[in-house]
C-alpha positions as CSV (number, residue, x, y, z in Angstrom):
1,K,6.7,41.8,30.2
2,M,6.3,44.8,28.0
3,V,7.7,48.0,29.4
4,E,6.0,51.3,28.4
5,A,8.0,53.8,26.5
6,S,7.2,56.5,29.0
7,A,8.7,54.4,31.8
8,L,11.9,53.9,29.9
9,S,12.4,57.7,29.8
10,N,12.8,57.6,33.6
11,E,16.5,57.1,34.5
12,R,15.7,55.4,37.7
13,V,13.5,52.8,36.0
14,C,16.2,52.1,33.4
15,R,18.8,51.7,36.1
16,R,16.7,49.2,38.0
17,L,15.8,47.4,34.8
18,G,19.5,47.1,33.9
19,H,20.3,45.8,37.4
20,S,17.6,43.2,37.1
21,V,18.9,42.0,33.8
22,G,22.4,41.8,35.1
23,S,21.3,39.7,38.1
24,Q,19.6,37.2,35.8
25,L,22.6,37.0,33.6
26,R,24.7,36.0,36.6
27,L,22.3,33.4,37.8
28,T,21.1,31.8,34.7
29,R,22.6,28.6,33.2
30,T,20.1,28.2,30.3
31,L,19.6,31.6,28.7
32,M,21.1,31.5,25.2
33,E,19.7,34.6,23.5
34,L,19.1,38.2,24.8
35,E,17.6,41.1,22.8
36,I,17.5,44.6,24.2
37,G,15.9,47.0,21.7
38,T,16.0,50.2,23.7
39,N,18.6,52.6,25.2
40,L,18.7,51.9,29.0
41,G,21.4,54.4,29.6
42,P,25.1,54.1,30.7
43,A,24.3,53.1,34.3
44,A,22.1,50.1,33.2
45,C,24.6,49.0,30.5
46,E,27.3,49.0,33.2
47,S,25.4,46.5,35.2
48,I,24.8,44.4,32.1
49,G,28.4,44.6,31.1
50,K,29.6,43.3,34.4
51,A,27.2,40.4,34.3
52,L,28.3,39.5,30.7
53,A,31.9,39.1,31.9
54,V,30.9,36.1,34.1
55,N,28.1,34.6,32.0
56,Q,28.9,31.3,30.3
57,C,25.6,30.3,28.5
58,L,24.7,33.3,26.4
59,I,25.3,32.7,22.7
60,R,23.5,35.5,20.9
61,L,23.3,39.1,22.0
62,S,21.3,41.8,20.2
63,F,21.0,45.6,20.8
64,A,19.5,46.2,17.3
65,D,17.8,49.5,16.8
66,S,18.4,50.6,20.4
67,N,20.3,53.8,19.5
68,M,22.3,53.4,22.6
69,G,25.2,55.6,21.5
70,D,28.9,55.4,22.3
71,A,28.5,56.2,26.0
72,S,26.2,53.2,26.8
73,F,28.2,50.9,24.5
74,G,31.4,51.8,26.3
75,K,30.1,50.3,29.5
76,L,29.6,46.9,27.7
77,V,33.0,46.7,26.2
78,N,34.9,45.2,29.2
79,G,32.2,42.5,29.6
80,L,32.3,41.6,26.0
81,R,36.1,41.3,26.0
82,N,36.0,38.8,28.9
83,N,33.1,36.7,27.5
84,T,34.3,34.1,25.0
85,Y,31.0,32.2,24.8
86,I,29.0,34.7,22.8
87,R,28.9,33.7,19.2
88,E,26.8,36.5,17.6
89,I,26.5,40.2,18.4
90,N,24.0,42.5,16.6
91,L,24.8,46.2,17.0
92,S,22.9,47.5,14.0
93,G,21.1,50.8,14.4
94,C,22.8,51.7,17.7
95,G,24.1,55.1,16.7
96,L,27.7,54.1,17.0
97,T,30.7,56.2,15.8
98,D,34.3,55.5,15.2
99,A,35.0,55.5,19.0
100,S,32.9,52.4,19.4
101,G,34.2,50.9,16.2
102,T,37.7,51.0,17.6
103,A,36.4,49.4,20.8
104,I,34.8,46.6,18.8
105,G,38.2,45.9,17.2
106,S,39.7,45.6,20.7
107,I,37.1,43.0,21.5
108,L,38.3,40.8,18.6
109,R,41.9,41.3,19.6
110,A,41.2,40.4,23.3
111,H,39.5,37.1,22.2
112,A,42.4,36.2,20.0
113,S,44.9,37.0,22.8
114,R,43.0,34.8,25.2
115,R,42.9,31.9,22.7
116,A,46.6,32.2,22.1
117,T,47.4,32.3,25.8
118,A,45.3,29.2,26.4
119,Q,46.9,27.4,23.6
120,W,50.4,28.2,24.8
121,Q,49.5,27.0,28.3
122,D,48.0,23.8,27.0
123,N,51.1,23.0,24.9
124,L,53.4,23.7,27.7
125,R,55.3,20.5,28.6
126,C,53.0,18.5,26.3
127,Y,55.2,15.9,24.6
128,P,54.0,13.8,21.7
129,G,52.5,10.5,22.8
130,S,52.1,11.5,26.4
131,A,48.9,11.5,28.5
132,A,48.9,15.3,28.4
133,A,49.0,15.3,24.6
134,R,46.0,12.9,24.5
135,D,44.1,15.1,26.9
136,L,44.9,18.2,24.9
137,A,43.7,16.6,21.7
138,A,40.4,15.6,23.4
139,R,40.0,19.1,24.8
140,Q,40.6,20.7,21.4
141,M,38.0,18.4,19.8
142,E,35.5,19.3,22.5
143,L,36.1,23.0,22.1
144,A,35.7,22.6,18.3
145,A,32.4,20.9,18.8
146,M,31.2,23.5,21.2
147,G,32.4,26.3,19.0
148,T,33.6,28.5,21.8
149,G,36.4,31.0,21.7
150,G,35.2,34.1,19.9
151,L,32.7,35.8,17.7
152,T,31.5,34.2,14.5
153,A,29.0,36.9,13.3
154,L,29.2,40.6,13.9
155,N,26.5,43.1,12.7
156,L,27.5,46.8,12.6
157,S,25.0,47.9,10.0
158,Y,23.3,51.3,9.9
159,N,25.7,53.2,12.2
160,N,28.1,56.1,11.5
161,L,31.3,54.2,11.1
162,T,34.0,55.4,8.6
163,V,37.3,54.3,7.4
164,V,38.8,54.8,10.9
165,T,36.7,51.8,12.1
166,V,37.6,49.8,9.0
167,K,41.3,50.3,9.8
168,A,40.8,49.1,13.3
169,M,38.7,46.1,12.1
170,C,41.4,45.1,9.6
171,A,44.1,45.2,12.2
172,S,41.9,43.0,14.4
173,L,41.1,40.5,11.6
174,H,44.8,39.8,11.2
175,Q,44.7,38.3,14.7
176,D,41.2,36.8,14.7
177,T,40.5,33.3,13.4
178,R,36.8,32.8,14.2
179,L,34.7,35.5,12.5
180,T,32.8,34.2,9.4
181,V,30.3,37.0,8.7
182,L,30.8,40.8,9.0
183,R,27.9,43.1,8.2
184,M,28.6,46.8,7.8
185,K,25.7,48.0,5.6
186,G,24.5,51.6,5.7
187,N,27.8,53.1,7.1
188,K,30.1,55.8,5.7
189,I,32.4,53.4,3.9
190,N,34.1,54.3,0.6
191,E,35.8,52.2,-2.1
192,A,39.2,52.5,-0.4
193,A,37.8,51.1,2.9
194,A,36.2,48.3,1.0
195,A,39.5,47.4,-0.7
196,M,41.1,47.3,2.8
197,L,38.5,44.9,4.0
198,G,38.9,42.8,0.9
199,Q,42.7,42.5,1.5
200,A,42.2,41.5,5.1
201,M,39.6,39.0,4.0
202,K,42.0,37.3,1.7
203,E,44.2,36.2,4.6
204,H,41.5,35.4,7.1
205,P,41.0,31.7,7.6
206,R,37.2,31.7,8.0
207,L,35.7,35.1,6.9
208,V,33.5,34.4,3.9
209,S,31.2,37.4,3.7
210,V,31.4,41.2,4.3
211,E,28.2,43.2,3.6
212,L,28.8,46.8,2.5
213,Q,25.6,47.7,0.7
214,S,23.7,51.0,1.1
215,T,26.7,53.1,2.0
216,Q,26.2,56.7,3.1
217,V,29.0,58.0,0.9
218,P,27.5,59.8,-2.2
219,D,28.1,58.4,-5.7
220,V,29.5,55.1,-4.3
221,E,27.9,51.7,-4.8
222,L,29.2,48.7,-2.9
223,G,28.0,45.2,-2.7
224,V,29.0,42.1,-0.7
225,L,32.6,40.9,-0.5
226,R,32.6,37.1,-1.1
227,V,35.2,34.4,-1.5
228,V,35.8,33.0,-5.0
229,P,34.6,29.4,-4.8
230,G,37.6,27.0,-4.9
231,S,40.2,29.6,-4.5
232,E,41.2,28.7,-0.9
233,V,44.8,27.5,-0.6
234,S,46.4,26.3,2.7
235,M,50.1,26.5,3.3
236,P,52.5,26.3,6.3
237,S,52.6,29.4,8.4
238,P,56.0,31.1,8.5
239,D,55.4,32.6,12.0
240,L,53.7,29.6,13.8
241,V,55.3,26.2,14.0
242,G,52.9,23.6,12.9
243,G,50.3,26.2,11.9
244,T,48.8,26.9,8.5
245,T,48.0,30.1,6.5
246,V,45.0,30.4,4.2
247,K,45.1,32.4,1.0
248,K,42.0,33.0,-1.1
249,E,40.6,35.3,-3.8
250,V,37.8,37.8,-3.0
251,F,35.3,39.6,-5.3
252,M,32.6,42.2,-4.9
253,D,29.2,40.7,-5.5
254,M,26.9,43.5,-6.7
255,D,23.7,41.4,-6.8
256,V,21.2,43.0,-4.5
257,A,17.6,42.4,-3.5
258,P,14.9,43.4,-6.0
259,T,13.4,45.9,-3.5
260,T,16.4,48.2,-3.2
261,P,16.5,51.5,-5.1
262,R,19.6,50.3,-7.1
263,A,17.9,47.1,-8.1
264,V,14.7,49.0,-9.2
265,K,16.9,51.4,-11.3
266,T,18.8,48.5,-12.9
267,A,15.6,46.6,-13.7
268,A,14.1,49.8,-15.3
269,A,17.3,50.3,-17.4
270,A,17.2,46.7,-18.6
271,A,13.5,46.9,-19.5
272,A,14.2,50.1,-21.5
273,A,17.1,48.5,-23.3
274,S,15.0,45.5,-24.2
275,E,12.2,47.6,-25.5
276,E,14.6,49.7,-27.6
277,G,16.1,46.5,-29.0
278,Q,12.6,45.2,-30.0
279,R,11.8,48.5,-31.8
280,T,15.1,48.4,-33.7
281,A,14.5,44.8,-34.8
282,A,11.0,45.7,-35.9
283,R,12.3,48.6,-38.0
284,R,14.9,46.3,-39.7
285,R,12.4,43.5,-40.3
286,P,11.0,43.7,-44.0
287,S,7.3,43.5,-44.6
288,S,5.9,40.3,-46.0
289,A,4.8,40.0,-49.7
290,P,1.3,41.2,-50.3
291,P,-1.4,38.6,-51.1
292,A,-1.8,37.8,-54.7
293,R,-4.9,39.1,-56.6
294,R,-6.8,36.5,-58.6
295,A,-8.7,37.4,-61.7
296,P,-12.4,37.3,-61.3
297,G,-13.9,34.0,-62.4
298,A,-10.6,32.1,-62.5
299,A,-12.0,28.7,-61.4
300,G,-8.7,26.8,-61.8
301,A,-6.6,29.2,-59.7
302,G,-6.7,27.1,-56.6
303,A,-5.6,24.0,-58.4
304,G,-2.9,25.9,-60.2
305,D,-1.5,27.3,-57.0
306,E,-1.4,23.9,-55.3
307,S,0.5,22.4,-58.3
308,D,2.9,25.3,-58.3
309,E,3.6,24.9,-54.6
310,A,4.3,21.2,-55.1
311,N,6.8,22.0,-57.9
312,N,8.3,24.9,-55.9
313,P,8.8,23.6,-52.3
314,G,11.4,26.2,-51.2
315,G,9.9,29.6,-51.3
316,G,7.2,32.0,-52.4
317,G,3.8,30.5,-52.0
318,S,0.7,32.5,-51.4
319,G,0.6,35.7,-49.2
320,A,-0.2,33.6,-46.0
321,G,2.8,31.4,-46.8
322,A,5.1,34.5,-47.2
323,T,3.8,36.0,-43.9
324,Q,4.5,32.7,-42.1
325,T,8.1,32.6,-43.5
326,A,8.7,36.2,-42.6
327,A,7.6,35.4,-39.0
328,G,10.9,33.5,-38.6
329,Q,10.3,29.8,-39.4
330,T,13.3,29.6,-41.8
331,G,14.6,33.1,-41.6
332,W,12.8,36.4,-42.0
333,Y,14.8,37.3,-45.1
334,E,13.4,34.4,-47.2
335,G,10.0,36.0,-47.5
336,R,11.5,38.5,-50.0
337,R,14.8,37.1,-51.2
338,G,14.3,33.4,-51.3
339,W,17.1,31.0,-50.4
340,S,20.2,32.4,-48.5
341,P,23.4,30.7,-47.4
342,A,22.6,31.9,-43.9
343,S,19.5,29.8,-43.7
344,S,19.3,26.1,-42.9
345,V,17.0,25.0,-45.8
346,T,18.1,23.5,-49.0
347,A,18.2,25.8,-52.0
348,P,15.1,25.1,-54.3
349,T,15.2,24.7,-58.0
350,W,13.4,27.8,-59.5
351,K,11.4,27.7,-62.8
352,P,11.4,30.6,-65.2
353,M,9.2,33.4,-64.1
354,G,6.9,32.9,-67.2
355,D,5.9,29.4,-66.1
356,H,4.3,30.5,-62.9
357,A,0.5,31.2,-62.8
358,N,0.8,33.8,-60.0
359,S,2.5,37.0,-61.1
360,T,3.8,37.7,-57.7
361,R,6.2,34.8,-57.9
């Protein structure tokens, strides 16, 4: 049901709505996506956060454009730390600052710690070839198929996050092994923070894209951090027995959508440069030879011209022929200079000038 905006301004209504959503999250076994696009307040978010801690079916959670702020998001943090079934979280346009950014980093670290603890417990007294080893392999295959165990996509775009949040995220990425896409567009991120993310991305096993466009820092233009195709190299981990470490190269992709201000500016500059190049080429291009004037009453001029063109296949011709040559069929310079080593035509055999009927030849 659609809730009126005036009703959402009532704190009591928001609290009861949050309590109802939390109750459904505890009971449901089929709900996979939840979108809340308004600020319900800290009390309602506290009920939702407690329900998220025990929910095992939700995969995608979105608070996009809710403008909830740090106080409301802080009530959700504990629930998100304990929930390892959610794959995607969208917190774009939530009015978050560096306090919430640090909490988000703690969510990634909590998920990584829970996975490490579970792996240690599974490997405890698990000898090769035993029934426990076979059960562990089957369980790992099942978990890989389900994709559980941490976030794979995180959207923090259009908030007020700075380099403080970037440092916390980089520290968390050193422990995380699940995240594949990180979106941080429209934040206060400078080039130094982008370099920190790129360095963390080089050693992350699965992170392939970090979006940093439309930064709020003046005179700074950032794009998308991507992995260089074919640069991934796996090697034995020096810290984990039997584990592997991934190394890869990262570059900043500055290609943006054609509707952004930077793309419009770039397109206008390219069009101006192309137009200037065309004007320069037109100034350097010589004019074609003027058409020949025939004497009045010269009945045999046409036949003479045809015979001359047959004897002189390489250049000259009438004014129309010169114009066609100057247009670029065999090189624009041949309309005035004749054969040139730069052209691809065979050098013609020229007759003495006095043998031509047309004086322009």
